[in-house]
N, C-alpha and C positions, 0 to 999 in steps of 0.2 A: 502493500501501500503506502502510494506517495506522498512523504510528507504534507500534513495542509501550511497555506500560503498563508501570513498576513501580510499587511501593508503595516508599515508606523510613517511618525509625521511628527514634527514639534514646532509650538506655534505659542512664544511665551514672550509678554511684556503686561509690564506691572505698570500702568498704564498713569500717572498725578497729571491729569489735565487741567492744575493750576500751573506747570512749569512754560514755561516759554522756549523751552526744547524742541523744536520741532520730530516728532521721530518719521521722517524717511524712511526708502532705502541705507541709505548711507551711514544711518545707525545701527541699525540689525547688519552689514557690513563689516563695525566697527567690534562688534562681539561676535556674532555667528551668522552669518549664510549662508549654508549650503545645500549642495545637492546631490543626493543619488546617489550612485556609491561611495564619493565621498566621503559619504560620512563616519561610514565604520570603520574609517582610520582616523576620524580626530575624537570617535568617544569610545571604541572598542575599549574596555582593559580602564577607561573608570570607573571612578563611583559614586556618576552625578542622574539624571535619568533618562535621557538616551544612550546611554550605555547599562540601563538595567530595561528598556523594552530589548537590546541584543542580546543580553544573559538570558533576560528573561524569557527567547523566541528561542535561543538553542540550548538550555535546558529543558524544553520541552519540545523538541525534537522537531523546533517548528522552522521551514522557511521563513529566510522574510525580507520582505521588499521595503528600501529605503522611499522616501517622498522630499521632499526637505525638510529643513533643522535652522529655524528661522527665530532668533534671540535676538534682545538688544537690552544693555543700562535701563535700568527705569528710567522715563522721558515724561514728553508730553505728547497727547492725544499722536494715532498711528496714520498717517497720513490716506489718502483713500489710496493713493500709487501703489503706495506701500502694501497695504489693506488685499489688492487687489491679485498683485503680481504676486504671495505669501500664499493665498488662498487660491491660486489660478494653479502655481506650480504643487501644491496637495492634492488638488481635484487632480491638474493634470496627468501627478503619475498615479491617482492609484486609477485614472482610470485602466494606465499601463500598464498597471500590473494585470491586468486580472485574463486568464483566470483566479482568484483570491477565496478565501476561507471565513478573512474577518480583517479589520480593521484594527490595530494600536497607536495610540494618540500621547501626545506630554501638552498639556497646554499650562497654563499657565492659573488663567479666572481671573486676573481682571483688568484685562484687555481697551481701552475702548476706540476705536477708530472715527478718523469723520464716517456720520452718517450710520455710523453703529454701534451702541451703549454696550449689544453685547453680544461680544466679537467672540466667546466661544460658542458661543449662544446657534450664533451662523451660524461656524465654522459645523459646526458640529450638527446641523439642521442641513448644508449644503450635501457633503457629506453619508448623512445618511438616503438623500433621492439618492445617491452614485450607489448606494450599497444596499439601499430594500430593506430586508429583514436582516441581513448577514450580522455578528455581531459588532458592536462599535463598545472598542474600551477607553474609558481615559484615564490620567495619573495628572494632579491640580498640586496645586502651588498652597501652600496654606493661608494664605492672603488671598486666596480665593473671597471671588462675591459670588455666589451658585444662586443662578435663573432658571425658573419652571421651569424652560425652554429647551438648558442645557438637562439637566434633571429628563428631562422628556429625551430629547434626542437620541442620547447614549445611554447602552446597558447596563454597564459597571461606571463610576466613579469611585477612583481611592485619592485622598489627599493626605500632602505629605502628613506628620504627627507632631514636629517638633521644628521650634525659632528658636537659634536658629537651623537651619533644612538640614541639620543632615543623616537624614534616612530619603531626600530623595532617591534615589537608586533601589532601598528595598521599598516603596511604593508601587514606585515601575515596575518591578517584575513580580510582586506583590499582582498589578491591572494585570499582565500577560498569563500568570499561576490561576486568576480568576475567568479571562478568557478559555483559557484550557478549560477550565470547569463546566465551562459552556455549551462549550460545542461539543461536549464527552457527556453531555445527557445531564451531570449533575448535578444543576445548578440551572434556577430558574431565577433571575433577576426581579427582586421587585424595589419599588425603591418609595420612599420616604423626603421631602423633605420639610425642615423647620428654622426660622428664623425670627429670632424675637427682635424686637425693635433696642437694638444696641451695636452702636459706633465707638470700639477697645481701640486706643490709640494703640502703634507699635510698642510699648515698652512693656504693658500692661500682657501683650502679647504672648512675653514670653516664657515658654514652654518648659523652663530647671524651676518654675516657681509658682504656689500659688496666686489667684486663683485657676490658670491655664490645667496647673495638674489635676483638678479635683474634678474637669472638663473631661480631659483624658484618662483621668484613673477610672470615671462608672465608662463610658466606648469604651478602654479596653474589656471591663470584664462584663459588657453589655457584647463584645465580640466571641469570649467562652460559652453564650447559651446560644445551647442547637438549634440551626435553620435562621443563623446571625451571616451575615460570608462580611459584609465589610459593614464600618463607623470611621464616619469624617466628621471630625469637628475641627472647623473653619472661624480661623478667626477674620478677615477679610480685608479689605487697603479699602480707608477711609476717601484718599483725593481721585478714586476711578472718581466718584460724586454722580453716578447710577445710582437707580429706585431701590437697590438689590443691595446696596454697598455694606457691611454687617458681617454681621457673626451668623454662621449658617451648620446648622448638622443636615448631614444627612446615611441613613441608616438602608441598607442593603438586605434585604434576605432573599431566604430560597421561597420563592409562590407562598408566601405570605406578610399580605400587607399586612394586616393587620394589625399582627407584629410593630413591622416597621416603622406606622405609625405612631402606634403606643411608644415605642424608643424614643423617637424620635424625639414626639414631644415633649419625654421625660427631662432627656436634657436639655429641650430651649427651658422647658421651668425650670433646673437648677439651674443654670444660668444669672437667668435673670429676678432667681430670687437672690445670688450674689451679686449682682449689680455693683454696687459701691464698692465693693474690692476691689474692680477696674477701674477707677481712677487713680491719678497717677499727679506726681506730684516731685518732679525734676529740683534739681541745687543752680540757686542763683552762679552763674563761672566766679565772681568774684567771690567770693564764699568756701566754692571747692578749691582758685587757689589759692587760698589764703590754710586750705587742709594741706593740696603740697609743699607749702614749705613751711611746714611743722610736723612732717612726716618726716618719718626716721630713716625706713625704706621703701624702697620704689622696685616696678613704678609703679606709681600711680596711673590708673585707665582715664581717662577724661570721654567721654563720648558725646560730640557735638547732635545731637539727637536733628536737633533745627536742619544741618545739613546732612542728609543723605541721601545721596546720591542710589541706593539702593530704594529707594520710595518717590527717585526723580528728580529730585535736587538738582542746582549747578554743582557741587562741592570743590565751590570755590569763596566760597564764608570765609571772613578775616577775622570775624569779633572774636573769638577765642582768639585767635593772633597773635590781635591786635591790644586787649589783654593782662596777654603773656607778656607782654613788649613792655608793659605799663607798669607793670608789674617789677621788672626785676629778673624774671623767674627763669634761669637757666637749664641746661640738663637734657629738653625735654625732644620729643618726635611728633611732627604733626603727618601723619600718613591718610587721606593725600592731597594734596591741593590741588587742585584742574586750572593750571592757567600755557597753555600750551606754550600764548606766542614767550612767557619768561620763558621755558623751558628748552625754547628754540631759541633762549637769547645766551642760554648756561649755553649749548653742545654750542655755539661760535666761538664765542672764548674762550672757553674749555676750563680743565681742573684746573686749579691754584689759581685763578684771576677772582680780581673782586669784579659786582657787577652793578650795576641801576636798576633797579626792577620798579615795577610802578605790577603788583603783585595780590591777583583774587577779584570779587568783586566789580568781573565782566559782564555778570549776565544781567544778573538786577538789581536791586538794590535790597531787598528782601535777607540780604546776607550779610550785609555787609559794607563795608563802603573798598576800593584799592587801595592798598596800603603803600606810600614811596616807600622804597626804603634800603642800604647797601647788602649787598648777598657775597656769600664768600662761594664760587661753584667747587664742592668737591668732590663728585661724582655726577658721572652723563655714564647713561646705559641704552638698549635699545626694548628695556624697560619688556624684559620674556621671560615665567620663570615661570615651575610647574611645583604643583599645589601639593603640598604636603599632607595634605590631609585639617581638621577630619570633617571640611565641608568641602565635595566635590575634586577629591583624594585622583592624582594621579594627571588633571585634567591641566592647561599649559590659557596662561594666565599675562593676556598684550595687555600696557600702561602705555607702550604705543612710550615716541619719545621718553623719555625722565631727565630726572637734573635734581639731585640731593646740594639741598642748599645749605650756608649756615647762616642766619639772620639773627645777631645777642644773644648766642650763645647754644641755639637749637638750631635743631638739624628737619630743615624741610626736605620734605619729599611731591615733585614737583609735578605733574604728571600728562600727557596729551591727552590719556582717554580718561575719561571718568571713570571709580570704580568704586568698593566699602571697602577695610581694611578686612577682612576676613581667614589669612594666615600668615603664618607665623611668615613662613617666605621669605615677602610684599618685604621685610625690611631687612633680611638679609641676605636680598638677593642684591642689594645695596651699599650694602660695605656694611649693616646696624647689628648690631645684637638688644632686643627691644630688653633684654631680662637686665644689662646694662644703667641703661633709662631712668631718668628720674621719675618722669614721667612722661607717655603714650597720648599725644589728642586722636581720634577715630571717628570719622564720618559715618560715622551707624550711628543704632538704633538697637541692634540685639545679634546681629549674624559675626560682630565682633569677638562676642564669648565665648564662642563654641573653641576657638585657639585663644585666643589671651585672659581669658577664666585663671587659666591655668598658672597663671606667668603673673598675675594680679595681686600689689598686699590689697588695693580697693580698685575699684570699678564706681567711677562718679556719674548717672547720665546729668548731663547741664541745659538747664532749662538757656538755649538759647532760637531767637529768631529763624524762621523760617517754615519749607512749604511740611517741613514735616517735624511740625513743634505738635508736640499733645496736646496746644492750648486749641484742639478744635475748634473750639466757641470761633473765635478769632477768622476762620475759612467763610469763602463768598460761597457754599455751599446753594446749586443750584434743585441738580436732583434727583438728594438723597430724601425717603422717608421720615414723616416727624408724623408725630413727632415721635424722639430716636433721642436713648441715652448714651452718651451725656450730654449731649448736645440742649438741651431742653430742661436738662435739670435742674435749674436756677428759677427758667421759665414756672415747673410744676408745684404747683400749691401740697400741703402733706394730704389734702381732698383726693385729688388728683392722684396721687402717687397711691394710693391705700386703693384709688379704683383701680388702677391699674396694674395693681397685685393680685387683686380679684381676678379681675380679667385675666 
């Protein structure tokens, strides 16, 4: 008997519609826009979702056909041209792969394109039109904003369990394993979706502590119930600004809709009951710097959560750097600041030279103004290095032309591509040993914790301005459902809160 033939594809983007960085095809090319047979060469053997799809197929004895892998650093709305190109490549690849037995995709779940608020729902819908009743499964990011259309069009949806996302490989493998059960007649998936009116900020979505651990522990307990195939806890992504943005729960059972509905509702009720525990309170920058001054050991990790490129910010904010210089702090490392002009100027001058730079603050005025500084060029490189884990182990990171600048006694890693500091190899690739630093400033909300927590003497989340600030009430959301917690928390009186509790 010939092996079953599975079509694979990836379309991943976390869209911050408030960002003025246009997500066109060039943004995808900066990260990954790979087609067909080129995809396995990039991802085979890596602990990524794409690597998981490949390994999931091979361990189940499936033949697989790749279509497209499109992934861009989070940024603004996807252009119509980019959306059409990527969707077209996926659909053309599926058509060319006939005959086949099923489709397995990796999607983000929080993508927004021009004219398409529900990118993943539309993608799944177009794929469904092509494949008819053939099985269709997809794995998703923990920040997915699930919609009724997504749940209706896909047979099986599996979301990450962790933030930082250290299980994307495992969840992709799981999605293929469930596809195998479905094709063998061992699973007839029934799905339930519940969405409490909650819009948690990124910091409290960290799955290493309460309250997310409470929800995930309950989800894992439910997965042990006979007839339950998978339970997904999704924290959502506020800045996609669609009606469905926010927390979601998906339960998939084996031909038992009543059980799926009951368990999904139970999780939703649990989340709503502990909603006040999802409030966050970051520390003012100057207060945090005083703690650094008083600390006897380092490194202390300072998270610039308002300028997190993993949430669509420009990664060129200067608020923390300005405060560090004014406080006279030295011995720090900044990972990273996006400034292609400064990086090019440093490369032209070369190591050992002093240059004048107008650093950062070039994209908008939400994250601080440009700083006019004198800087010593310490190092210039192509910015390429291999991730050693625990996120995306084995994959290559390309920061573009990169320079290390010494400014006021601190080392600044300046890149030509935006990225979060997810791995300590980022610093070491630039000749910096992070454990020797007095403090490390990271432009990240939570992902940095996977690699930085083991070496940090303390982690402090800074109350910085920017597009990923947890102060959600300050953003001009237009499409999210209202009322929603915590945006409407202060507007709701005791009577209204009691009524919502009763409902």
